[in-house]
N, C-alpha and C positions, 0 to 999 in steps of 0.2 A: 659571576661578577657581583651579584647581590650579596653573596656570602662575604666576599672581600670588603665590600662597602660597609655592610652592617658590622662586621667584625672590627674594622678600623674605627668606626664611629663609637663603638663600645670601648675600644682602647682609649680614646680621648676621654671618655667619662671616667674610666678607671684610673687614668693617669692623674687627672685633676682631683680625684678622691684619695690620692696617695697610695694606690695599690701597686703602682709601677715606679721604678726609679731610673735615674739616668736619662739619656736622650731616647725619645721615641719618635720615629719618622713614619708618617702615615702615607698610604698609597692611594688615597681617594682621587679619582679621576683617571688613573692609569690602568684600571682593571682590564680593559680590552687587550692590553699587551700580554699580561700574564695569562689570561684565559685563552687568548687566540693562539699562543704558542704551546703552553704546557699541556693543555687538554688534548693535544695531538700526540703527546709522548706516551711511552710505555713506562711501567714501573722500573724497568731495567735501564732506562735512560737517565741522564744526569743533568742537574741544574745547579748553577752557582748564581748567587744574588749579591746584593749590596747591603747597606745598613737599612734599606727600605724593603725588608724581606718577608714580612708576615704573610702577605698575600701569595707570594711565590710558594711559600711553604704549604699554604692551604690548597693552592691549585695543584701542587704535586701530590696531594693526598694525605699530608700530615693532618691528623684529626684536630679540629678546633680546640678540643679540650687540652691537648698537648701544647699547642701554640700559646694559648692563653695562660696555662700554668707556667710555661717558660717565662712569659712576660711578667708574671707575678713572682718569679724567682723561686718556684716551688719544685720539690723533688720529683713530681709527676710530669714535669715539662719534658719536651723532646730532648733537652740536654741536661735533664735533672736539675734545672735551675742555675746551671753554671754559665749559660750562654747569654740569656736575656734577649732583649729586643733585637740587637744587631747581629746575633750569632746563632740563628736558627740552623739546626743540622739534624738530618735523619738519614742514616745509612740505608735503612730499610726502604725509604722512599726515593733514594737517589738524590737527595738534597745535600749537596756538598758544602753548604754553608752560606750564611750571610757574612759579609765582611765589613768591618768598620771603616777601613781605609779604601779609598777609591782605587779600582784597578786590581785589587788583590784576587778577586774571584776569576779573572780572565785566565791567568796561567794555570790555575787549578782545573778549569774546564778544558783547557788545551791538554793538560796532563791526563785527564780522564779520557779524552778523545784518543790520545796516543795509546792508552791502555787498550781501548776498543780495537784499534787498528792492529796493534801488536798481537793481541789474542787471535785475531782473524788470520793475519798473514804469517805469523811466526809459529804460534801454538796450534794453528789450524782448527780453531774452534768454529763450529757451525752455528747456524741460526742467524737471526737478524743482528746486525752490528749496532750496539748501543750508540746513541747520539748524545752529544753534550750541548747544552745551551748556556752561554754566559750572558747574563743581564747586567747592564751598567748604564750610567747616565752620560749626558753630553759632556760634563766636566772631565770624565775619564778619557774621552777621546783625544785629549791633549796630553795624555800621560804616556810615558815611555813604554810601559808594559803592553799597552794596547798595540803599538806598532810592532814591537818585537814578536808578539804572539800572532798577529796577522801574518807576518812573514813566515813564521815557523809552521803555522797551520796550513798555509797555501803550499809551502815547499813540500810538505809531507802528505798533502791531500787528506788532512784529518777530518773526521766526522764531527765537526763543531760548528755551531751557529753563533755569531756575535750579534747580540740584540742591543742596540742603543735606544734606551728609553729617553728620548730627547724632550725633556719637559721645559726646555728653554732657560733654565736657571740652575747654576751650580752654587748651591746655598744662596748667596745674595749677588752672585756675579752673572750678569746677562750673557747668554751664549753668544750673542752678536758682538759683545764687547771683548770677548776673550779668544775668539776663534777666527783665524785668518780667512778660512773658507768655511762658512757655517753649514754647508751641505756635507755632513759627515759620511754619508753613504759613498761619496765620490772617492774616499780614501781607499776603498777596496780595490778598484781597478788598478791602482798603482802597484799592487801585488799580484795582479792577474786574477783577482777574486771576484766571484759573482756577487753582486750587490744590488740593493733595492731600497727605495724610500716608500713608506706607506703611512696612511692616515692612522695614527695610533689611537684615535678616538672611535674607530669603527671596527668592532670585533670581527666582523665577517671579512673585511678587507685584510685584516691582520692574519686571520686564519688561512686565507687563500695564499698569501705570500709565505706564511710559515709552512704550509703543507708542501710547497715546492722545495723549500730549503731542507726540510726534514727528509724528504724522499731523496734529494741529492746526496745528503750526508750518509744516509743508510745504504745507498748504492755504492758508496766508496768514491764518489765523484768530487769530494772535497768540501771545504767550508763556504759559508755565505755571511756577508755583512749586511744587516738590515737596520735601517734607521726608522724608528717609529716616532712620528711627531705626536707628542701627547702633552699633558699638563697636569700638574698636581693642584688640587683644589684647596689644600691647606698650606701653611708655611713649611719651611724646610723641616722643622721638627716642631713638637708641641711647645718648645721653649721660644719659638720664633714668632714675633708679633705680626709678621708678614706685611710690613709697611713699605717695602721697596718696589713691589710690583704694582703697576698702574691699575686702578679699578676697571678701566675700559678693557684692558687685556684679560683680567680675570673674568669679567662678564662675558667676553667673547668666547672663551673656552668653556665656561659654565653652561652656555647655551648649546654646546656640542657634547654634553654629558653622554658617555658611551652606553650607560644603562638605559637612560631615557630614549636614546636613539634606537636601541635594539627592541625595546618595548613597542615603540611606534611601528617598527618594521614587522614585528610579530603580529600586531593587531591589524595593520593595514593589509597584510597578506593572508589574514585569517589562519595563521599557524597556531595561534593560541588565543584564548579569550581573556578578558579582564579578570574574570573569576579565577582562572588558572594561574595568572600572574600573581594575584593577591595571595593565593594559596602557597605559592613558592616563597613569597616574602614572609608569610606567617610561619612557615616551616623553618626558614632561616633564622627568624627572630628567636624561635625556640632553641635552635642549635647554639646560638650565641649566648643566650641566657644560661643554658646548661653549662657552657664552657666557663662562664664566670663563676657560677656556683661551685663547679668542680675545682677550679683554680683556688677559689677563696677557702674551700674546705681542706685543700691538700696541705700536707706538712711541709715545713721548710727543710732544706737539706741538713743532714747531720754534720756535726763538726768534723767528723772523720773524713768527710768528702772533700775538705778544703784543698788538700794537696794532690788529690787523685788526678790523673791525666796531665800532670805537670812534669814529672820525672819518669825515667824508664821503670823504676820500681813501681809495680802496679798499685802498691799501697801508698806511694808517695814518700819521698825522702823526709825523714823526720818522724815517721810512724813506725813503731816497732812491730815485731811479729805478733805481739798480743793485741795490736790495734790501738795501743796508747801512744801518745806523743812522747818521743824520746826526750824532749826538752823537759818533761815533767819528772824524769829520772834524776835523782840527786847526782849521779855519776855521769850525766849527759856529756860533759866536756872532756871526760877522760878518753885518751886515745885519739883525740881530734887529729893529730898529725898523721895518723894512719888511715884516716877516712879517705 
């Protein structure tokens, strides 16, 4: 959780210094959800995220260097600089993407879960069945893909967990103004799905609920819908002045900071000392500083990378066998009708 918080604070600094471009959505305040769930997973399990995806990537094991370099748009990023803030992806770590549009990650997670079940039941593969987790916000719970995927997952008993990070605001729309029944977890039983509500500001409570859901999915007993009540400590994005939320509401949730709460728990129960916790913070500061230095020193993507992964041709349409752009050839338009 400390890594997630420190990393996002550094992202804010780098954004305002002009090192990042476009929209950058920070995860401050919601760290207990990512940590509570993802730290129970194996590398072979899958995660889909939203546009607020940096910390999900870090929790799943993507190195801080690769995440920061991606934010800087550098070739050493986890997507070689082509994804940026909202599109973190790492096949190696089972991170199937951040998604700019709400709800996009849910059917991808369901597809990954279907793959897991197909390999087990049809291809007869042995070993633990990989589990998929879809993270999304309260605004997405009013989206059609959400309901379609709940139905499909429950119908086929897929090993997927739907995690609603309910931070009470969909950009500037209050959850209570936009949802007929604000208790999202109650939508699960309509499909016969196991569901739960948990305090998303308490990492130990999140982990307890997550453990049960992961075990259920891995056993082949089907999906779970879990609503985590949480709160983001910053605006929707770094371009948001955050003037819509009431100061009293922000103060209420700031007092429930998940990192501060866990520190208190560790100290009160003599699980860790103040010196040990300070040591963790110092180590994390070094990791984040190193990530920034690495990203800053890394090269920008080459021009030849521009059209890669866009068309079926692995070199990208418009790039010849010699690696040069076809449009630079004087005879480029010749034979266009036959293309």
